[in-house]
DOLUM-679909 format. One record per residue: chain; residue number from 1; x, y, z of N, C-alpha, C in turn; residue in three letters. Coordinates in nm, 3 decimals. Example, Ala and Ser with C-alpha at 12.3 -4.5 7.8 and 13.67 -1.06 7.14 Angstrom:
REM DOLUM-679909
  c    k     n_px     n_py     n_pz    ca_px    ca_py    ca_pz     c_px     c_py     c_pz    r
  A    1    1.319   -0.569    0.780    1.230   -0.450    0.780    1.320   -0.330    0.780  ALA
  A    2    1.285   -0.225    0.708    1.367   -0.106    0.714    1.290    0.003    0.787  SER
***
This chain:
REM DOLUM-679909
  c    k     n_px     n_py     n_pz    ca_px    ca_py    ca_pz     c_px     c_py     c_pz    r
  A    1   18.213   13.426    6.470   18.210   13.471    6.595   18.417   13.450    6.654  MET
  A    2   18.450   13.599    6.590   18.632   13.587    6.591   18.683   13.551    6.776  SER
  A    3   18.760   13.459    6.792   18.821   13.412    6.912   18.923   13.449    6.921  THR
  A    4   18.918   13.501    7.050   19.029   13.597    7.133   19.107   13.547    7.149  LEU
  A    5   19.266   13.655    7.122   19.430   13.549    7.158   19.442   13.658    7.231  THR
  A    6   19.337   13.762    7.312   19.477   13.884    7.394   19.486   13.788    7.457  ILE
  A    7   19.694   13.813    7.583   19.682   13.767    7.723   19.662   13.865    7.809  THR
  A    8   19.574   13.860    7.913   19.544   14.055    7.985   19.623   14.007    8.100  LEU
  A    9   19.616   13.897    8.139   19.742   13.967    8.199   19.876   14.053    8.203  ALA
  A   10   19.915   14.050    8.095   19.997   14.110    8.028   19.967   14.253    8.001  PRO
  A   11   19.896   14.239    7.977   19.819   14.356    7.905   19.788   14.451    8.028  LEU
  A   12   19.711   14.378    8.124   19.662   14.491    8.250   19.791   14.532    8.306  ALA
  A   13   19.904   14.465    8.347   20.036   14.431    8.419   20.048   14.643    8.311  LEU
  A   14   20.072   14.611    8.155   20.104   14.741    8.136   20.005   14.894    8.111  PHE
  A   15   19.932   14.862    8.113   19.828   15.021    8.089   19.829   15.011    8.326  CYS
  A   16   19.881   14.979    8.341   19.937   14.996    8.515   20.067   15.113    8.539  VAL
  A   17   20.136   14.961    8.418   20.285   15.018    8.412   20.278   15.202    8.359  VAL
  A   18   20.204   15.138    8.192   20.221   15.337    8.144   20.119   15.415    8.160  ALA
  A   19   19.970   15.425    8.281   19.868   15.505    8.315   19.956   15.544    8.362  SER
  A   20   20.017   15.508    8.581   20.065   15.548    8.635   20.176   15.643    8.653  ILE
  A   21   20.305   15.524    8.585   20.360   15.668    8.518   20.445   15.831    8.496  THR
  A   22   20.502   15.866    8.503   20.496   16.033    8.478   20.462   16.022    8.353  PRO
  A   23   20.481   16.133    8.292   20.418   16.144    8.140   20.348   16.265    8.106  GLY
  A   24   20.356   16.306    7.985   20.305   16.461    7.971   20.152   16.410    8.023  PRO
  A   25   20.052   16.337    7.958   19.902   16.375    8.029   19.913   16.423    8.217  ASN
  A   26   19.991   16.289    8.225   19.974   16.311    8.419   20.020   16.426    8.461  ASN
  A   27   20.185   16.483    8.421   20.177   16.621    8.451   20.084   16.707    8.444  LEU
  A   28   20.030   16.685    8.268   19.989   16.828    8.295   19.773   16.783    8.386  LEU
  A   29   19.827   16.691    8.359   19.651   16.643    8.456   19.691   16.679    8.633  LEU
  A   30   19.782   16.735    8.666   19.810   16.710    8.813   19.805   16.864    8.811  MET
  A   31   19.888   16.938    8.715   19.821   17.076    8.732   19.685   17.094    8.672  ARG
  A   32   19.671   17.060    8.626   19.480   17.072    8.578   19.436   17.119    8.693  SER
  A   33   19.423   17.033    8.752   19.354   16.986    8.923   19.395   17.059    9.040  GLY
  A   34   19.540   17.120    9.025   19.589   17.257    9.114   19.534   17.388    9.054  ALA
  A   35   19.522   17.360    8.955   19.468   17.481    8.888   19.270   17.525    8.830  ALA
  A   36   19.208   17.447    8.822   19.103   17.404    8.787   19.030   17.366    8.899  PHE
  A   37   19.053   17.250    8.978   18.948   17.114    9.078   18.961   16.985    8.961  GLY
  A   38   18.884   16.911    9.015   18.897   16.783    9.011   18.728   16.774    8.883  ILE
  A   39   18.675   16.859    8.916   18.522   16.826    8.830   18.568   16.941    8.644  ARG
  A   40   18.632   17.034    8.669   18.674   17.124    8.559   18.777   17.010    8.467  ARG
  A   41   18.842   16.948    8.544   18.957   16.879    8.471   18.865   16.726    8.358  SER
  A   42   18.765   16.706    8.403   18.698   16.563    8.410   18.704   16.608    8.206  THR
  A   43   18.687   16.675    8.121   18.695   16.687    8.030   18.893   16.685    7.961  GLY
  A   44   18.947   16.778    8.034   19.047   16.688    7.991   19.112   16.574    7.951  HIS
  A   45   19.024   16.512    8.115   19.077   16.340    8.143   19.011   16.260    7.986  MET
  A   46   18.820   16.341    8.002   18.758   16.298    7.893   18.878   16.273    7.733  LEU
  A   47   18.909   16.380    7.712   18.980   16.379    7.580   19.154   16.284    7.583  GLY
  A   48   19.228   16.273    7.712   19.310   16.146    7.679   19.246   16.046    7.634  ILE
  A   49   19.164   15.968    7.676   19.111   15.867    7.664   19.033   15.882    7.501  GLN
  A   50   18.967   15.997    7.424   18.906   15.999    7.304   19.059   15.968    7.212  VAL
  A   51   19.107   16.037    7.269   19.274   16.044    7.152   19.372   15.945    7.142  GLY
  A   52   19.401   15.877    7.332   19.447   15.734    7.309   19.366   15.615    7.254  CYS
  A   53   19.255   15.596    7.250   19.177   15.549    7.162   19.172   15.489    7.022  MET
  A   54   19.157   15.661    6.974   19.115   15.696    6.856   19.314   15.620    6.821  ALA
  A   55   19.392   15.648    6.915   19.551   15.659    6.793   19.614   15.425    6.839  LEU
  A   56   19.455   15.420    6.933   19.507   15.249    6.952   19.445   15.189    6.778  LEU
  A   57   19.308   15.244    6.725   19.258   15.210    6.594   19.377   15.274    6.513  VAL
  A   58   19.444   15.360    6.492   19.531   15.385    6.403   19.674   15.285    6.402  LEU
  A   59   19.701   15.239    6.560   19.772   15.144    6.553   19.766   14.959    6.499  ALA
  A   60   19.601   14.992    6.526   19.600   14.815    6.493   19.579   14.827    6.285  TRP
  A   61   19.474   14.932    6.298   19.473   14.954    6.107   19.625   14.956    6.030  LEU
  A   62   19.785   14.972    6.105   19.929   14.988    6.126   19.943   15.129    6.045  GLY
  A   63   19.881   15.293    6.076   19.999   15.391    6.080   20.030   15.386    6.163  VAL
  A   64   20.004   15.343    6.322   20.059   15.364    6.368   20.294   15.236    6.392  GLY
  A   65   20.230   15.168    6.321   20.333   15.085    6.341   20.425   15.169    6.147  GLY
  A   66   20.323   15.220    6.138   20.430   15.324    5.946   20.505   15.409    6.037  MET
  A   67   20.416   15.496    6.164   20.484   15.601    6.230   20.612   15.607    6.319  VAL
  A   68   20.643   15.493    6.400   20.718   15.430    6.452   20.829   15.396    6.331  MET
  A   69   20.854   15.281    6.223   20.884   15.280    6.193   20.911   15.419    6.047  ALA
  A   70   20.899   15.511    6.067   20.940   15.620    6.024   20.991   15.795    6.114  LEU
  A   71   21.203   15.730    6.111   21.220   15.793    6.234   21.225   15.975    6.173  PRO
  A   72   21.203   16.009    6.070   21.167   16.130    6.038   21.017   16.149    6.034  GLY
  A   73   20.913   16.100    6.052   20.791   16.125    6.129   20.764   16.153    6.285  ALA
  A   74   20.858   15.974    6.312   20.832   15.970    6.484   20.888   16.164    6.566  PHE
  A   75   21.082   16.132    6.524   21.150   16.274    6.569   21.018   16.427    6.551  THR
  A   76   21.000   16.448    6.390   20.893   16.541    6.426   20.794   16.578    6.541  ALA
  A   77   20.678   16.449    6.587   20.628   16.426    6.655   20.684   16.447    6.796  LEU
  A   78   20.805   16.427    6.835   20.822   16.429    6.911   20.944   16.587    6.978  ARG
  A   79   20.932   16.672    6.839   20.982   16.796    6.865   20.864   16.915    6.821  TRP
  A   80   20.739   16.853    6.814   20.631   16.922    6.757   20.516   16.915    7.004  ALA
  A   81   20.555   16.760    7.043   20.574   16.745    7.165   20.630   16.843    7.253  CYS
  A   82   20.779   16.848    7.219   20.868   16.943    7.297   20.839   17.072    7.257  PHE
  A   83   20.807   17.156    7.174   20.832   17.287    7.121   20.641   17.305    7.274  ALA
  A   84   20.496   17.239    7.264   20.424   17.220    7.348   20.433   17.223    7.475  TYR
  A   85   20.546   17.135    7.502   20.534   17.181    7.664   20.637   17.239    7.729  LEU
  A   86   20.725   17.273    7.635   20.812   17.413    7.650   20.761   17.527    7.664  LEU
  A   87   20.663   17.587    7.579   20.512   17.695    7.530   20.485   17.731    7.746  TRP
  A   88   20.403   17.565    7.781   20.341   17.574    7.878   20.391   17.533    8.000  LEU
  A   89   20.555   17.474    8.020   20.571   17.543    8.134   20.599   17.701    8.134  ALA
  A   90   20.634   17.753    8.027   20.700   17.818    8.071   20.505   17.998    8.069  LEU
  A   91   20.409   17.937    8.022   20.244   17.984    8.073   20.263   17.941    8.186  MET
  A   92   20.292   17.775    8.276   20.243   17.744    8.429   20.325   17.899    8.489  ILE
  A   93   20.383   17.874    8.449   20.559   17.961    8.554   20.530   18.133    8.577  PHE
  A   94   20.457   18.181    8.455   20.381   18.279    8.454   20.205   18.315    8.543  LEU
  A   95   20.191   18.191    8.495   20.076   18.184    8.613   20.086   18.148    8.752  GLU
  A   96   20.210   18.124    8.796   20.210   18.146    8.978   20.307   18.281    9.008  GLY
  A   97   20.221   18.391    8.898   20.330   18.511    8.940   20.233   18.599    8.986  ARG
  A   98   20.252   18.701    9.091   20.104   18.766    9.173   20.079   18.786    9.062  PRO
  A   99   19.878   18.835    9.096   19.847   18.906    8.972   19.821   19.038    9.037  ALA
  A  100   19.785   19.193    8.918   19.786   19.304    8.993   19.661   19.312    9.078  PRO
  A  101   19.740   19.434    9.138   19.634   19.444    9.256   19.558   19.587    9.252  ALA
  A  102   19.452   19.608    9.360   19.405   19.788    9.342   19.480   19.830    9.429  ALA
  A  103   19.500   19.968    9.404   19.555   19.995    9.519   19.505   19.987    9.658  GLN
  A  104   19.653   19.900    9.775   19.542   19.900    9.873   19.521   19.701    9.953  GLY
  A  105   19.596   19.694    9.836   19.545   19.548    9.828   19.662   19.456    9.829  GLU
  A  106   19.651   19.353    9.900   19.804   19.314    9.835   19.766   19.208    9.682  PRO
  A  107   19.898   19.234    9.658   19.926   19.113    9.560   19.922   18.998    9.539  ARG
  A  108   19.842   18.938    9.468   19.867   18.749    9.497   19.819   18.673    9.384  ARG
  A  109   19.877   18.537    9.403   19.912   18.466    9.277   19.716   18.378    9.219  ALA
  A  110   19.722   18.378    9.087   19.590   18.344    9.060   19.593   18.253    8.951  THR
  A  111   19.547   18.128    8.872   19.524   18.118    8.833   19.469   18.163    8.706  HIS
  A  112   19.553   18.172    8.570   19.480   18.236    8.510   19.462   18.143    8.361  ALA
  A  113   19.400   18.114    8.309   19.260   18.109    8.111   19.219   17.961    8.218  GLY
  A  114   19.209   17.840    8.154   19.049   17.782    8.136   19.176   17.605    8.172  ARG
  A  115   19.084   17.537    8.216   19.118   17.378    8.168   19.146   17.365    8.005  PRO
  A  116   19.220   17.261    7.996   19.211   17.261    7.886   19.093   17.176    7.785  MET
  A  117   19.040   17.167    7.718   18.895   17.100    7.626   18.930   16.995    7.598  ARG
  A  118   18.861   16.930    7.567   18.856   16.807    7.541   18.915   16.749    7.438  TRP
  A  119   18.876   16.841    7.344   18.911   16.834    7.223   19.077   16.864    7.171  TYR
  A  120   19.109   16.976    7.272   19.233   16.983    7.285   19.324   16.887    7.317  GLU
  A  121   19.279   16.835    7.502   19.318   16.689    7.541   19.324   16.585    7.410  ALA
  A  122   19.226   16.587    7.345   19.273   16.476    7.223   19.332   16.502    7.135  THR
  A  123   19.313   16.614    7.050   19.456   16.681    6.936   19.629   16.612    6.986  ALA
  A  124   19.570   16.653    7.128   19.735   16.654    7.141   19.778   16.512    7.192  PHE
  A  125   19.787   16.382    7.153   19.809   16.266    7.228   19.815   16.280    7.036  GLN
  A  126   19.800   16.320    6.930   19.869   16.273    6.804   20.021   16.362    6.802  ALA
  A  127   20.058   16.440    6.931   20.241   16.477    6.908   20.266   16.411    7.044  ILE
  A  128   20.194   16.275    7.161   20.272   16.258    7.246   20.319   16.161    7.252  ASN
  A  129   20.461   16.157    7.241   20.548   16.010    7.191   20.496   15.865    7.300  PRO
  A  130   20.491   15.963    7.431   20.438   15.787    7.471   20.226   15.770    7.463  LYS
  A  131   20.193   15.797    7.394   20.075   15.764    7.369   20.126   15.670    7.259  ALA
  A  132   20.126   15.710    7.187   20.204   15.686    7.078   20.242   15.506    7.045  TRP
  A  133   20.379   15.560    7.135   20.428   15.390    7.197   20.341   15.280    7.226  MET
  A  134   20.209   15.336    7.340   20.138   15.281    7.441   20.038   15.275    7.342  MET
  A  135   19.954   15.296    7.220   19.917   15.215    7.134   19.916   15.170    7.029  ALA
  A  136   20.074   15.147    7.016   20.136   15.070    6.905   20.144   14.936    6.969  VAL
  A  137   20.235   14.950    7.104   20.273   14.782    7.147   20.125   14.719    7.207  THR
  A  138   20.028   14.828    7.182   19.883   14.748    7.313   19.863   14.719    7.166  MET
  A  139   19.868   14.760    7.048   19.781   14.744    6.945   19.883   14.562    6.834  ALA
  A  140   20.001   14.502    6.896   20.035   14.403    6.890   20.117   14.334    6.937  SER
  A  141   20.103   14.341    7.141   20.251   14.276    7.187   20.214   14.190    7.250  ALA
  A  142   20.074   14.174    7.232   19.987   14.032    7.372   19.901   13.994    7.313  PHE
  A  143   19.928   13.906    7.230   19.832   13.814    7.155   19.901   13.664    7.073  TYR
  A  144   19.863   13.595    7.030   19.876   13.409    7.019   19.981   13.497    6.849  GLY
  A  145   19.954   13.355    6.822   20.026   13.335    6.654   19.907   13.446    6.580  SER
  A  146   19.833   13.438    6.622   19.688   13.525    6.547   19.693   13.676    6.520  SER
  A  147   19.709   13.752    6.457   19.697   13.875    6.378   19.587   13.891    6.512  ALA
  A  148   19.593   14.026    6.567   19.461   14.092    6.669   19.354   14.129    6.614  PRO
  A  149   19.219   14.039    6.640   19.114   14.127    6.545   18.993   14.216    6.614  GLY
  A  150   18.879   14.250    6.566   18.819   14.356    6.655   18.811   14.360    6.744  THR
  A  151   18.739   14.242    6.845   18.733   14.148    7.022   18.823   14.217    7.026  ALA
  A  152   18.942   14.138    7.011   19.109   14.183    7.033   19.113   14.391    7.121  ASP
  A  153   19.128   14.388    7.000   19.120   14.578    7.004   19.015   14.617    7.141  ILE
  A  154   18.927   14.562    7.101   18.815   14.618    7.207   18.853   14.634    7.376  ALA
  A  155   18.864   14.491    7.322   18.968   14.389    7.477   19.025   14.464    7.552  VAL
  A  156   19.123   14.521    7.404   19.266   14.599    7.506   19.205   14.774    7.474  ALA
  A  157   19.077   14.836    7.415   19.042   14.965    7.479   19.003   14.916    7.616  ALA
  A  158   18.887   14.814    7.632   18.812   14.849    7.714   18.964   14.842    7.874  LEU
  A  159   19.095   14.758    7.846   19.089   14.753    7.970   19.156   14.868    7.993  ALA
  A  160   19.205   14.952    7.899   19.319   15.070    7.921   19.167   15.196    7.955  TRP
  A  161   19.061   15.169    7.944   18.942   15.274    8.048   18.972   15.221    8.134  VAL
  A  162   18.970   15.079    8.217   18.917   15.061    8.312   19.000   15.118    8.441  SER
  A  163   19.215   15.056    8.350   19.303   15.167    8.495   19.344   15.227    8.467  ILE
  A  164   19.280   15.287    8.277   19.369   15.480    8.253   19.292   15.562    8.331  GLY
  A  165   19.165   15.568    8.373   19.111   15.587    8.431   19.116   15.679    8.503  THR
  A  166   19.141   15.503    8.617   19.196   15.522    8.769   19.253   15.635    8.780  PRO
  A  167   19.385   15.617    8.708   19.529   15.607    8.688   19.510   15.787    8.702  SER
  A  168   19.461   15.841    8.621   19.392   16.013    8.574   19.381   16.076    8.637  MET
  A  169   19.297   15.967    8.756   19.220   16.061    8.803   19.296   16.045    8.965  LEU
  A  170   19.405   16.009    8.972   19.457   15.958    9.076   19.588   16.064    9.053  ILE
  A  171   19.567   16.133    8.967   19.707   16.272    8.931   19.638   16.356    8.954  TRP
  A  172   19.559   16.368    8.874   19.397   16.491    8.924   19.347   16.502    9.065  THR
  A  173   19.360   16.464    9.151   19.392   16.457    9.285   19.469   16.558    9.319  ILE
  A  174   19.581   16.494    9.285   19.691   16.460    9.372   19.735   16.645    9.414  TRP
  A  175   19.711   16.665    9.245   19.759   16.773    9.166   19.657   16.907    9.258  GLY
  A  176   19.490   16.880    9.270   19.390   16.969    9.361   19.408   16.961    9.533  ALA
  A  177   19.495   16.843    9.565   19.522   16.849    9.709   19.617   16.926    9.725  SER
  A  178   19.791   16.918    9.643   19.790   17.016    9.595   19.804   17.135    9.698  ILE
  A  179   19.686   17.173    9.579   19.651   17.319    9.570   19.568   17.354    9.671  ASP
  A  180   19.507   17.253    9.724   19.442   17.335    9.935   19.509   17.282    9.986  ARG
  A  181   19.669   17.249   10.039   19.767   17.297   10.112   19.857   17.421   10.055  VAL
  A  182   19.859   17.454    9.982   19.913   17.615    9.920   19.832   17.715    9.966  LEU
  A  183   19.824   17.794   10.070   19.716   17.871   10.149   19.828   18.020   10.121  LYS
  A  184   20.016   17.999   10.083   20.063   18.137   10.119   20.045   18.102    9.956  ARG
  A  185   20.052   18.311    9.913   20.133   18.345    9.821   20.268   18.294    9.767  GLN
  A  186   20.297   18.305    9.779   20.487   18.244    9.814   20.474   18.151    9.766  ARG
  A  187   20.383   18.033    9.816   20.365   17.891    9.854   20.359   17.834    9.717  GLU
  A  188   20.231   17.896    9.613   20.163   17.898    9.552   20.322   17.880    9.441  ARG
  A  189   20.321   18.024    9.416   20.443   18.049    9.309   20.556   17.907    9.272  GLN
  A  190   20.604   17.921    9.436   20.714   17.772    9.430   20.654   17.640    9.364  VAL
  A  191   20.530   17.627    9.388   20.405   17.518    9.324   20.459   17.581    9.193  TYR
  A  192   20.435   17.697    9.189   20.410   17.689    8.985   20.612   17.667    8.944  ALA
  A  193   20.623   17.726    9.010   20.790   17.767    8.901   20.881   17.575    8.899  ALA
  A  194   20.807   17.478    9.051   20.878   17.347    9.086   20.770   17.315    8.930  VAL
  A  195   20.676   17.306    8.914   20.566   17.250    8.788   20.567   17.290    8.675  MET
  A  196   20.672   17.431    8.668   20.598   17.455    8.487   20.873   17.331    8.484  SER
  A  197   20.871   17.364    8.616   21.012   17.319    8.561   21.055   17.108    8.604  LEU
  A  198   20.978   17.105    8.612   20.884   16.892    8.529   20.846   16.840    8.443  ALA
  A  199   20.713   16.988    8.380   20.700   16.950    8.265   20.826   17.027    8.182  VAL
  A  200   20.896   17.134    8.205   21.009   17.163    8.077   21.118   16.986    8.082  ALA
  A  201   21.140   16.951    8.197   21.196   16.830    8.223   21.162   16.753    8.129  ALA
  A  202   21.050   16.783    8.098   20.934   16.645    8.054   20.916   16.645    7.919  THR
  A  203   20.988   16.760    7.821   20.997   16.784    7.741   21.106   16.790    7.649  ALA
  A  204   21.257   16.776    7.761   21.294   16.782    7.675   21.376   16.627    7.712  VAL
  A  205   21.303   16.499    7.781   21.301   16.412    7.808   21.214   16.339    7.694  TRP
  A  206   21.132   16.387    7.655   21.078   16.392    7.481   21.182   16.356    7.418  MET
  A  207   21.293   16.424    7.402   21.365   16.398    7.285   21.500   16.351    7.325  LEU
  A  208   21.472   16.269    7.384   21.586   16.144    7.388   21.583   15.970    7.334  ARG
***
């Protein structure tokens, strides 16, 4: 039986900071909560966790270190994330536009589309630079002189799920709460514009 070498306190603090701070996943969850509600966003949250755990295992196996060590590969990830987030920002902005209404009825803003499927959220982590950096850090930075073993990675994964899930839920609930407050069409349009700008700004931040 392997001896745990992981340092739990720094790991837990890292999980808190990494999971609660703004980033692509949290902004998308906030948008999903506002557009589709908490229950319909659970698949999105599950997909994020599955994707992050997959990256953690890849980082533990050495793949993450290779990606981080190759400037061209990591740059490609950042540009792919940039392009996807810009496209998503446009979709969010268009969702805030009033939908056509029958003659004599007012035009109103609607939430088009559907929430992100779990496998789509999982796949998105492959081009999410923040997720890669989180995985590589968790797989290498919180151990003693020995290399992390299977038990260490299992504990790291458990810590991430335990801390990351409530953090994601907070962002999703925040989005759903905002949606309940926005009753007027104009308010929803402004919110969609602000969210699209936030996602676009995140896309630009990915390239820094």
